[in-house]
One Martini backbone bead per residue (centre of mass of N, CA, C, O) as a GRO file, in nm:
protein
  335
    1ILE     BB    1   0.728  -0.587   2.447
    2CYS     BB    2   0.991  -0.773   2.466
    3LEU     BB    3   1.057  -0.873   2.767
    4VAL     BB    4   1.222  -1.083   2.634
    5GLY     BB    5   1.513  -0.979   2.509
    6SER     BB    6   1.522  -0.658   2.469
    7GLU     BB    7   1.819  -0.607   2.391
    8MET     BB    8   1.814  -0.780   2.130
    9CYS     BB    9   1.593  -0.616   1.985
   10ILE     BB   10   1.742  -0.346   1.982
   11ARG     BB   11   1.988  -0.439   1.837
   12ASP     BB   12   1.844  -0.546   1.573
   13SER     BB   13   1.714  -0.272   1.505
   14ILE     BB   14   1.972  -0.115   1.462
   15ILE     BB   15   2.094  -0.300   1.243
   16THR     BB   16   1.864  -0.262   1.042
   17ARG     BB   17   1.899   0.044   1.004
   18ILE     BB   18   2.190   0.036   0.902
   19LEU     BB   19   2.139  -0.141   0.648
   20ILE     BB   20   1.939   0.052   0.515
   21VAL     BB   21   2.136   0.284   0.478
   22LYS     BB   22   2.366   0.132   0.314
   23ASN     BB   23   2.123   0.022   0.092
   24MET     BB   24   2.038   0.280  -0.010
   25GLN     BB   25   1.795   0.369  -0.255
   26SER     BB   26   1.643   0.513  -0.523
   27TYR     BB   27   1.291   0.483  -0.639
   28ILE     BB   28   1.290   0.789  -0.724
   29ARG     BB   29   1.219   1.045  -0.972
   30THR     BB   30   1.239   1.411  -0.992
   31THR     BB   31   1.040   1.673  -1.135
   32GLU     BB   32   0.979   2.036  -1.192
   33SER     BB   33   0.672   2.193  -1.334
   34ASP     BB   34   0.429   2.398  -1.320
   35ARG     BB   35   0.325   2.269  -1.033
   36VAL     BB   36   0.465   1.990  -1.115
   37ILE     BB   37   0.530   1.655  -1.031
   38LEU     BB   38   0.750   1.423  -1.152
   39VAL     BB   39   0.728   1.066  -1.119
   40GLU     BB   40   0.986   0.807  -1.128
   41LEU     BB   41   0.976   0.477  -1.126
   42THR     BB   42   1.261   0.274  -0.991
   43ASN     BB   43   1.324  -0.099  -1.028
   44PRO     BB   44   1.559  -0.282  -1.119
   45PRO     BB   45   1.450  -0.518  -1.356
   46HIS     BB   46   1.119  -0.542  -1.260
   47GLN     BB   47   0.948  -0.323  -1.118
   48PHE     BB   48   0.911  -0.321  -0.810
   49MET     BB   49   0.727  -0.295  -0.533
   50ASN     BB   50   0.824  -0.146  -0.213
   51GLU     BB   51   0.891  -0.026   0.088
   52PRO     BB   52   1.094   0.205   0.014
   53MET     BB   53   0.914   0.328  -0.202
   54VAL     BB   54   0.678   0.396  -0.010
   55HIS     BB   55   0.839   0.587   0.162
   56GLU     BB   56   0.916   0.795  -0.052
   57LEU     BB   57   0.628   0.868  -0.135
   58ARG     BB   58   0.524   0.965   0.145
   59GLU     BB   59   0.726   1.197   0.161
   60LEU     BB   60   0.655   1.347  -0.101
   61PHE     BB   61   0.344   1.383  -0.060
   62ALA     BB   62   0.363   1.542   0.203
   63LYS     BB   63   0.523   1.788   0.080
   64ALA     BB   64   0.318   1.854  -0.149
   65ASP     BB   65   0.074   1.915   0.041
   66LEU     BB   66   0.237   2.171   0.179
   67ASP     BB   67   0.297   2.302  -0.113
   68PRO     BB   68   0.172   2.586  -0.274
   69GLY     BB   69   0.352   2.516  -0.549
   70ILE     BB   70   0.162   2.251  -0.555
   71GLY     BB   71  -0.097   2.072  -0.761
   72ALA     BB   72   0.062   1.820  -0.892
   73VAL     BB   73   0.108   1.450  -0.943
   74VAL     BB   74   0.308   1.256  -1.158
   75ILE     BB   75   0.296   0.904  -1.232
   76THR     BB   76   0.570   0.692  -1.351
   77GLY     BB   77   0.776   0.515  -1.530
   78SER     BB   78   1.125   0.452  -1.626
   79GLY     BB   79   1.115   0.302  -1.932
   80GLN     BB   80   1.058  -0.039  -1.908
   81GLY     BB   81   0.749  -0.099  -1.981
   82ARG     BB   82   0.674  -0.007  -1.672
   83PHE     BB   83   0.525   0.091  -1.396
   84LEU     BB   84   0.441  -0.183  -1.230
   85ALA     BB   85   0.428  -0.502  -1.178
   86HIS     BB   86   0.445  -0.534  -0.847
   87TYR     BB   87   0.468  -0.649  -0.567
   88ASP     BB   88   0.702  -0.797  -0.378
   89VAL     BB   89   0.679  -1.136  -0.329
   90GLU     BB   90   0.902  -1.204  -0.143
   91GLY     BB   91   0.807  -1.025   0.095
   92ILE     BB   92   0.536  -1.173   0.127
   93ALA     BB   93   0.647  -1.463   0.170
   94GLU     BB   94   0.819  -1.399   0.426
   95GLY     BB   95   0.573  -1.303   0.592
   96ALA     BB   96   0.403  -1.569   0.572
   97LYS     BB   97   0.596  -1.753   0.754
   98SER     BB   98   0.496  -1.561   1.023
   99SER     BB   99   0.189  -1.648   0.947
  100PRO     BB  100  -0.065  -1.771   1.087
  101ALA     BB  101  -0.352  -1.928   1.087
  102VAL     BB  102  -0.651  -1.740   1.067
  103SER     BB  103  -0.924  -1.584   1.158
  104GLU     BB  104  -1.096  -1.313   1.069
  105ARG     BB  105  -1.135  -1.216   1.355
  106LEU     BB  106  -0.829  -1.223   1.430
  107ALA     BB  107  -0.737  -1.043   1.200
  108ARG     BB  108  -0.878  -0.785   1.296
  109PHE     BB  109  -0.738  -0.776   1.565
  110THR     BB  110  -0.448  -0.750   1.450
  111ILE     BB  111  -0.497  -0.485   1.295
  112ASP     BB  112  -0.579  -0.317   1.551
  113LEU     BB  113  -0.307  -0.359   1.695
  114ALA     BB  114  -0.114  -0.250   1.485
  115ARG     BB  115  -0.248   0.037   1.477
  116ALA     BB  116  -0.177   0.100   1.774
  117LEU     BB  117   0.136   0.031   1.800
  118ARG     BB  118   0.264   0.228   1.574
  119HIS     BB  119   0.247   0.491   1.769
  120ILE     BB  120   0.481   0.376   1.916
  121PRO     BB  121   0.782   0.436   1.980
  122GLY     BB  122   0.992   0.187   1.818
  123VAL     BB  123   0.793  -0.051   1.729
  124GLU     BB  124   0.834  -0.097   1.433
  125ASN     BB  125   1.129  -0.201   1.452
  126LEU     BB  126   1.062  -0.443   1.646
  127LEU     BB  127   0.839  -0.570   1.428
  128ARG     BB  128   0.953  -0.603   1.137
  129ASN     BB  129   0.998  -0.948   1.156
  130THR     BB  130   0.692  -0.972   1.187
  131SER     BB  131   0.365  -0.998   1.135
  132LEU     BB  132   0.301  -0.710   1.241
  133GLY     BB  133   0.501  -0.576   1.041
  134GLY     BB  134   0.336  -0.642   0.784
  135VAL     BB  135   0.079  -0.495   0.867
  136ILE     BB  136   0.206  -0.209   0.893
  137GLN     BB  137   0.286  -0.184   0.593
  138VAL     BB  138  -0.001  -0.195   0.483
  139LEU     BB  139  -0.119   0.046   0.644
  140ARG     BB  140   0.077   0.263   0.505
  141ILE     BB  141  -0.046   0.225   0.229
  142HIS     BB  142  -0.335   0.305   0.298
  143ASP     BB  143  -0.273   0.582   0.404
  144MET     BB  144  -0.152   0.700   0.151
  145PHE     BB  145  -0.411   0.664  -0.028
  146MET     BB  146  -0.604   0.821   0.152
  147ASP     BB  147  -0.448   1.093   0.131
  148MET     BB  148  -0.473   1.132  -0.166
  149GLY     BB  149  -0.790   1.158  -0.161
  150ASP     BB  150  -0.778   1.413   0.070
  151SER     BB  151  -0.638   1.604  -0.113
  152GLY     BB  152  -0.545   1.916  -0.279
  153THR     BB  153  -0.395   1.723  -0.458
  154LEU     BB  154  -0.308   1.590  -0.762
  155TYR     BB  155  -0.333   1.254  -0.883
  156ILE     BB  156  -0.140   1.104  -1.159
  157ALA     BB  157  -0.145   0.838  -1.392
  158ALA     BB  158   0.124   0.725  -1.619
  159ILE     BB  159   0.081   0.440  -1.800
  160ASN     BB  160   0.361   0.291  -1.972
  161GLY     BB  161   0.247  -0.013  -1.919
  162GLN     BB  162   0.284  -0.227  -1.701
  163VAL     BB  163   0.029  -0.323  -1.444
  164GLY     BB  164   0.021  -0.455  -1.103
  165GLY     BB  165  -0.123  -0.491  -0.817
  166GLY     BB  166   0.013  -0.252  -0.628
  167GLY     BB  167   0.034  -0.070  -0.887
  168MET     BB  168  -0.268  -0.066  -0.945
  169GLU     BB  169  -0.348   0.051  -0.664
  170LEU     BB  170  -0.205   0.322  -0.710
  171ALA     BB  171  -0.364   0.407  -0.962
  172LEU     BB  172  -0.644   0.395  -0.818
  173ALA     BB  173  -0.562   0.626  -0.604
  174CYS     BB  174  -0.579   0.802  -0.820
  175ASP     BB  175  -0.762   1.045  -0.982
  176LEU     BB  176  -0.603   0.989  -1.241
  177ARG     BB  177  -0.587   0.795  -1.563
  178PHE     BB  178  -0.325   0.711  -1.790
  179ILE     BB  179  -0.250   0.538  -2.113
  180SER     BB  180  -0.085   0.348  -2.298
  181ASP     BB  181  -0.126   0.156  -2.596
  182GLN     BB  182   0.083  -0.056  -2.434
  183GLY     BB  183  -0.095  -0.122  -2.202
  184GLU     BB  184  -0.132  -0.304  -1.886
  185MET     BB  185  -0.375  -0.462  -1.661
  186ALA     BB  186  -0.374  -0.594  -1.308
  187GLN     BB  187  -0.518  -0.858  -1.070
  188PRO     BB  188  -0.321  -1.144  -0.977
  189GLU     BB  189  -0.355  -1.266  -0.688
  190SER     BB  190  -0.538  -1.520  -0.718
  191VAL     BB  191  -0.306  -1.709  -0.850
  192MET     BB  192  -0.167  -1.708  -0.537
  193GLY     BB  193  -0.406  -1.710  -0.309
  194ILE     BB  194  -0.488  -1.409  -0.298
  195ILE     BB  195  -0.553  -1.064  -0.239
  196PRO     BB  196  -0.605  -0.751  -0.263
  197GLY     BB  197  -0.423  -0.538  -0.006
  198ALA     BB  198  -0.453  -0.200  -0.119
  199GLY     BB  199  -0.776  -0.153  -0.232
  200GLY     BB  200  -0.874  -0.299  -0.493
  201THR     BB  201  -1.155  -0.422  -0.419
  202GLN     BB  202  -1.283  -0.124  -0.376
  203ARG     BB  203  -1.189   0.064  -0.618
  204LEU     BB  204  -1.268  -0.104  -0.866
  205CYS     BB  205  -1.575  -0.132  -0.816
  206ARG     BB  206  -1.626   0.181  -0.799
  207LEU     BB  207  -1.523   0.231  -1.103
  208ILE     BB  208  -1.666  -0.045  -1.280
  209GLY     BB  209  -1.796  -0.242  -1.101
  210HIS     BB  210  -1.863  -0.551  -0.975
  211ALA     BB  211  -1.862  -0.753  -1.208
  212LYS     BB  212  -1.595  -0.683  -1.349
  213ALA     BB  213  -1.414  -0.680  -1.114
  214LEU     BB  214  -1.444  -0.972  -1.030
  215GLU     BB  215  -1.341  -1.090  -1.307
  216ILE     BB  216  -1.059  -0.966  -1.293
  217MET     BB  217  -0.980  -1.089  -1.007
  218LEU     BB  218  -1.034  -1.391  -1.049
  219THR     BB  219  -0.861  -1.422  -1.317
  220GLY     BB  220  -0.605  -1.222  -1.355
  221ARG     BB  221  -0.619  -1.069  -1.604
  222ARG     BB  222  -0.564  -0.880  -1.879
  223VAL     BB  223  -0.587  -0.530  -1.941
  224TYR     BB  224  -0.606  -0.350  -2.208
  225ALA     BB  225  -0.619  -0.031  -2.306
  226GLU     BB  226  -0.880  -0.026  -2.456
  227GLU     BB  227  -1.056  -0.156  -2.238
  228ALA     BB  228  -0.980   0.047  -2.009
  229GLY     BB  229  -1.141   0.280  -2.160
  230GLN     BB  230  -1.420   0.139  -2.181
  231LEU     BB  231  -1.453   0.097  -1.858
  232GLY     BB  232  -1.305   0.342  -1.694
  233LEU     BB  233  -1.020   0.286  -1.576
  234VAL     BB  234  -0.940   0.514  -1.779
  235ASN     BB  235  -0.950   0.830  -1.928
  236ARG     BB  236  -0.702   0.778  -2.137
  237VAL     BB  237  -0.552   0.712  -2.450
  238PHE     BB  238  -0.214   0.702  -2.550
  239PRO     BB  239   0.037   0.735  -2.734
  240HIS     BB  240   0.332   0.629  -2.617
  241GLU     BB  241   0.509   0.895  -2.690
  242GLN     BB  242   0.269   1.099  -2.560
  243LEU     BB  243   0.205   1.048  -2.262
  244VAL     BB  244   0.371   1.245  -2.069
  245ASP     BB  245   0.323   1.509  -2.218
  246GLY     BB  246   0.011   1.493  -2.210
  247VAL     BB  247  -0.016   1.468  -1.892
  248MET     BB  248   0.135   1.725  -1.823
  249ASN     BB  249  -0.055   1.930  -1.969
  250ILE     BB  250  -0.295   1.862  -1.783
  251ALA     BB  251  -0.157   1.906  -1.505
  252LYS     BB  252  -0.077   2.209  -1.542
  253ARG     BB  253  -0.369   2.306  -1.553
  254LEU     BB  254  -0.493   2.172  -1.287
  255ALA     BB  255  -0.267   2.297  -1.087
  256ARG     BB  256  -0.447   2.588  -1.086
  257LEU     BB  257  -0.635   2.502  -0.898
  258HIS     BB  258  -0.810   2.516  -0.626
  259PRO     BB  259  -0.760   2.325  -0.354
  260ALA     BB  260  -1.050   2.329  -0.243
  261SER     BB  261  -1.180   2.219  -0.499
  262ILE     BB  262  -1.028   1.958  -0.521
  263LYS     BB  263  -1.104   1.850  -0.238
  264GLY     BB  264  -1.409   1.867  -0.261
  265ILE     BB  265  -1.457   1.688  -0.495
  266LYS     BB  266  -1.309   1.437  -0.397
  267LYS     BB  267  -1.483   1.398  -0.133
  268SER     BB  268  -1.761   1.387  -0.273
  269VAL     BB  269  -1.698   1.138  -0.444
  270ASN     BB  270  -1.533   0.934  -0.248
  271SER     BB  271  -1.743   0.956  -0.007
  272GLY     BB  272  -2.031   1.045  -0.105
  273GLY     BB  273  -2.071   0.821  -0.333
  274SER     BB  274  -2.100   0.588  -0.093
  275MET     BB  275  -2.356   0.716  -0.003
  276SER     BB  276  -2.618   0.865   0.065
  277LEU     BB  277  -2.752   1.125  -0.060
  278PRO     BB  278  -2.786   1.306   0.190
  279SER     BB  279  -2.489   1.263   0.289
  280GLY     BB  280  -2.349   1.355   0.026
  281LEU     BB  281  -2.471   1.650   0.033
  282LYS     BB  282  -2.328   1.743   0.296
  283ILE     BB  283  -2.041   1.740   0.180
  284GLU     BB  284  -2.093   1.933  -0.051
  285GLN     BB  285  -2.186   2.177   0.117
  286ALA     BB  286  -1.934   2.211   0.282
  287ALA     BB  287  -1.734   2.251   0.047
  288PHE     BB  288  -1.871   2.502  -0.075
  289LEU     BB  289  -1.845   2.687   0.183
  290HIS     BB  290  -1.534   2.673   0.186
  291CYS     BB  291  -1.459   2.797  -0.085
  292ILE     BB  292  -1.616   3.093  -0.064
  293GLY     BB  293  -1.404   3.207   0.160
  294PHE     BB  294  -1.205   3.284  -0.051
  295SER     BB  295  -1.070   3.548  -0.199
  296THR     BB  296  -1.000   3.429  -0.482
  297VAL     BB  297  -1.284   3.333  -0.535
  298GLN     BB  298  -1.433   3.604  -0.504
  299GLU     BB  299  -1.281   3.735  -0.742
  300SER     BB  300  -1.372   3.546  -0.962
  301LEU     BB  301  -1.683   3.591  -0.932
  302SER     BB  302  -1.671   3.899  -0.983
  303LYS     BB  303  -1.549   3.886  -1.261
  304TYR     BB  304  -1.777   3.725  -1.395
  305VAL     BB  305  -1.996   3.937  -1.345
  306SER     BB  306  -1.854   4.176  -1.485
  307LYS     BB  307  -1.837   4.048  -1.768
  308THR     BB  308  -2.132   4.008  -1.813
  309LYS     BB  309  -2.207   4.307  -1.805
  310SER     BB  310  -1.989   4.444  -1.996
  311GLU     BB  311  -2.019   4.216  -2.248
  312GLY     BB  312  -2.293   4.057  -2.281
  313VAL     BB  313  -2.198   3.767  -2.155
  314VAL     BB  314  -2.114   3.440  -2.118
  315PRO     BB  315  -1.809   3.342  -2.037
  316TYR     BB  316  -1.803   3.026  -2.074
  317TRP     BB  317  -1.940   3.064  -2.382
  318ASP     BB  318  -1.711   3.224  -2.458
  319PRO     BB  319  -1.445   3.165  -2.651
  320GLU     BB  320  -1.225   3.323  -2.499
  321MET     BB  321  -1.313   3.308  -2.196
  322GLY     BB  322  -1.355   2.999  -2.189
  323GLU     BB  323  -1.051   2.933  -2.238
  324GLN     BB  324  -0.955   3.061  -1.974
  325LEU     BB  325  -1.110   2.883  -1.783
  326GLU     BB  326  -1.016   2.602  -1.884
  327GLY     BB  327  -0.703   2.706  -1.835
  328VAL     BB  328  -0.681   2.848  -1.550
  329THR     BB  329  -0.649   3.191  -1.612
  330TRP     BB  330  -0.846   3.378  -1.443
  331ALA     BB  331  -0.748   3.405  -1.098
  332GLY     BB  332  -0.477   3.308  -0.985
  333PHE     BB  333  -0.453   3.063  -0.756
  334ASP     BB  334  -0.122   3.049  -0.752
  335ASP     BB  335  -0.034   3.327  -0.607
   0.00000   0.00000   0.00000
């Protein structure tokens, strides 16, 4: 790579890193409460998603996944009436200028090449302003979204207004989605001659079905909050002023679930749900066996049995004990 003029490539790479450091701003704001991190996305004036924002999110999510004191991450917009407008089109347009027209076969080869090269130290910076650099950026987004789905941490989108394109794909990568009654959702890429490139084509059809997903992506139309709820695109619609508080209350409860249970359910649904029934059941069985090996889980099961025998009731259906179970205050998995 860069066998000719390698010194110039290295120099340009160093200059690029210096400029990034000088112009660095934070695109996320975080607060932590009761095992939940609230992430506010902020990029005024238009609330575009961009590469530095993705980098910050990747670092935050990696830390959250390793922190036993964190059970959930709630993501929302910074109060500008938008969750995220979409990915910064200027960046895509600049990358397109250095991308020659290629066949789908050559495109797949290019993606495989970029996937292999990015693991070589220093290569990402050398390729930053090339077409391969753009492919590497896309792969990083895909990796982040896949990691979210594989994690024992819950990721929840609190959609506070408009969300489209890459922002929509971030919301789709979350485990749960809640929206303000003033919210609007869209995958508008087709109107610019491209397609959703960060998983939107795959996650949207798995969520709401092929026919409706195709229609939404082909037309690029807006899906308003009420329809989003009806389609199952979001889990619930909140009055605008109650959105963040309402979602945080849900997140604080779910953040007390055992991480193995969270991860097992997510993997069984996200991976197993797209397989044949026998293959999906194997994933479920493995996740179940993994869960029951934890001492805190065994204590919870024993407590349940003990209460059944001592109280003469089925704990889940008993009003008081059932409320404790639903509130995840039964076994103290967060201890």
